[in-house]
Structures are given as structure tokens and as C-alpha cells.
C-alpha positions in Angstrom: 0.0 0.0 0.0 1.4 3.4 -1.0 1.4 6.5 1.1 2.6 10.0 0.6 4.2 12.1 3.4 6.0 15.4 3.6 9.2 15.3 5.7 11.0 18.2 7.2 14.7 18.2 6.7 17.7 20.4 7.4 21.1 20.8 8.8 22.3 20.4 12.4 22.2 24.0 13.5 18.8 24.8 11.8 20.0 27.4 9.3 19.1 25.2 6.3 15.5 23.9 6.3 13.6 22.2 3.5 10.5 20.0 3.0 10.3 17.0 0.7 7.2 15.0 -0.4 7.9 11.2 -0.7 5.7 8.4 -2.0 6.5 5.2 -0.1 7.3 2.5 -0.7 9.8 3.8 -3.3 9.9 2.9 -6.9 12.0 -0.1 -7.9 12.0 0.9 -11.6 15.6 1.3 -12.8 14.7 4.1 -15.3 15.4 7.3 -13.3 13.1 9.3 -15.6 10.0 7.2 -14.8 7.9 8.8 -12.0 8.5 7.5 -8.5 10.4 8.2 -5.3 13.9 6.8 -5.3 15.9 5.8 -2.1 19.5 4.7 -2.8 23.1 4.8 -1.9 25.7 5.3 -4.6 29.3 4.0 -4.4 30.8 7.0 -6.3 33.5 8.8 -4.3 31.5 12.0 -4.2 28.5 10.5 -2.5 30.6 8.2 -0.3 32.8 11.0 1.1 29.9 13.5 1.5 27.8 10.9 3.3 24.9 11.2 0.7 22.0 8.9 1.3 19.7 9.8 -1.6 16.0 10.4 -1.3 14.7 11.6 -4.7 11.1 12.8 -4.9 8.7 11.7 -7.7 8.2 15.2 -9.0 11.3 17.4 -8.2 9.6 20.6 -9.4 6.7 20.2 -7.0 7.8 17.9 -4.2 10.8 19.8 -2.8 10.9 23.3 -1.3 13.7 25.1 0.5 12.3 27.3 3.2 15.6 28.6 4.8 17.9 30.4 4.2 16.3 33.2 2.3 18.8 33.2 -0.5 20.7 30.5 -2.3 23.9 32.4 -1.9 23.7 31.8 1.8 24.3 28.1 1.2 27.7 26.5 0.7 28.1 24.7 -2.6 30.4 21.9 -3.7 30.2 21.5 -7.5 30.6 18.1 -9.0 30.4 16.4 -12.4 31.5 19.5 -14.4 29.3 21.9 -12.4 26.0 20.3 -13.4 25.2 19.0 -9.9 25.6 21.2 -6.8 25.9 19.6 -3.4 24.6 22.2 -0.9 25.7 22.4 2.7 25.2 24.7 5.6 28.0 27.3 5.9 27.6 27.4 9.7 27.6 23.7 10.7 28.9 22.0 7.5 26.1 19.5 7.1 25.4 18.4 3.4 21.6 18.5 3.2 20.8 18.0 -0.5 22.0 17.9 -4.1 20.5 19.8 -7.0 21.0 19.7 -10.7 18.4 22.2 -11.7 17.5 25.9 -11.8 16.4 27.7 -8.6 13.1 29.6 -8.7 11.9 31.9 -5.9 8.2 31.8 -5.3 5.6 32.6 -2.6 3.4 29.9 -1.3 1.5 28.8 1.8 3.8 26.0 3.1 1.1 24.4 5.3 -1.3 24.2 2.3 1.6 22.9 0.1 2.4 20.2 2.6 -1.3 19.1 2.6 -1.3 19.0 -1.2 -3.6 22.0 -1.5 -3.4 25.1 -3.6 -3.7 28.7 -2.4 -3.7 29.9 1.2 -3.3 33.2 2.9 -0.2 32.5 4.9 2.4 32.7 2.2 6.2 33.0 2.5 9.1 33.0 0.2 10.5 29.6 -0.7 12.8 28.1 -3.4 11.7 25.5 -5.8 13.5 23.9 -8.8 13.0 23.7 -12.5 14.7 21.6 -15.2 17.9 22.7 -16.7 18.4 23.4 -20.4 20.9 20.6 -20.5 20.8 17.0 -21.6 23.0 14.5 -20.0 24.8 12.4 -22.7 24.0 9.2 -20.6 20.2 10.0 -21.1 19.7 11.3 -24.6 16.5 13.4 -25.0 16.0 14.0 -21.3 16.5 17.4 -19.8 18.3 17.4 -16.4 16.2 18.0 -13.3 17.9 16.4 -10.3 16.9 16.9 -6.7 18.1 14.5 -3.9 17.8 15.2 -0.2 20.2 13.5 2.1 18.1 11.0 4.1 20.2 11.5 7.2 19.1 15.1 7.3 15.4 14.2 7.4 13.4 14.5 10.6 11.1 11.7 11.9 12.4 9.0 9.6 13.2 5.5 10.7 16.1 4.6 8.5 16.3 1.1 10.0 12.7 0.5 8.9 13.7 1.6 5.4 16.5 -0.9 5.5 14.5 -3.7 7.0 11.8 -3.3 4.4 14.4 -3.6 1.6 13.6 -0.1 0.2 17.3 1.0 -0.2 18.6 0.5 -3.7 22.4 0.3 -4.1 23.9 1.8 -7.3 27.3 1.0 -8.9 28.5 4.4 -10.2 32.2 3.4 -10.3 31.7 1.4 -13.5 32.0 4.0 -16.3 30.5 1.6 -18.9 27.0 1.7 -17.5 24.3 4.3 -16.7 24.1 4.4 -12.9 20.6 3.0 -12.7 21.5 0.0 -14.9 23.7 -1.4 -12.2 21.4 -1.6 -9.2 20.6 -4.1 -6.5 19.1 -4.4 -3.1 20.5 -5.9 0.1 24.1 -4.9 -0.1 26.3 -2.1 -1.6 28.6 -2.5 -4.5 32.4 -2.5 -3.9 33.5 0.8 -2.5 30.0 1.7 -1.2 28.6 1.6 2.3 25.4 0.3 4.1 
């Protein structure tokens, strides 16, 4: 049985705050462009050394909002993969909260209504959302880039042991340059160089 829930996330000191909507259980489809929440750990050196435990929403444009800080420039950024993906962290406490390969768009919305899946509302505030880039990854011809991945260890009120016990965590082999990352997936244990 599927359920949808909005999770609060953020850094240790509270300077970085976001909300993400996840449909659980996650999709097991290996095509990253098919709709569905993805939960996975990658064995690439970037993800491994940053401690990234990926939670990707089904609809990145509508299922992720950054509520704090008030400007993107207040976030620390580590650029990876030729600058197409940015790994954002808090400049105060150093926690890597999420990665984005997309354009940032500032908008006003009622966060409580958004979390409930409703439109409108009178209690609006400035938030940041994402939109697809005008860039096509050569690994995925014809698909414009729109990447949003929250670091699961920065989510509040999540039982990560439950996710493991239910077998929801996909492990990806991204150290093999001959495959697209989602072509080398499995459940149960990481690929060489990865971690549980």
C-alpha cells in the first residue's frame, strides 16, 4: 500500500530547512526518468565522502521546497560532475543537506497548504523550488536534467532502520564507467567501495 508524506529536513544548526514529499514504498524501476520516489546509496567517491543517502522525490519541481535560508547564496556549494550538480551544505555547521542539478526559482506559497497537497492559502512565505535545466546528460539522450536529492540523514522523523528492513534501499554501482548508474542496481548490499 502506497502512502505520501511530507518530511522536514535540514542541517544540524537549523540554518538550512527544507521540505520533501515522498511516496513510499519507493519505486524499484531502474529508469530514473519514470515517476517514482527513489531511495538509494551510490558508491561514487563524491556520494561516499559526502555521506549522501539519496532520497529523490517523484516530481522534483513540485515535491521539494527550500524554506531557509532566504537566498541560495547563503548556502555552501560543492560543484561536482562538471558543475552540473551542486551539493549544498550549511556554511555554519557544515552538514550536506541535498544535491540539485536544476535551476532555482523563488516563489511565494502557503507552506502548510503545500504540505497538505492543497493550492492557495493566505499564509504565504518566500520559498525556493527547482525547474529543469536546459541541459541534456549524454547518458540519457533526449531527457533534460532535473535532479533533486535530499540527504536522508538530514530528514526528521524518519526510521532509516525501517527503510533498510523493508528492503527499500537501492544500491547503485556508479564506479563502473561503462553503465548508466541505474543500470547497475541491487538491493540488500552495496557495490564495492560503497557503504550500508
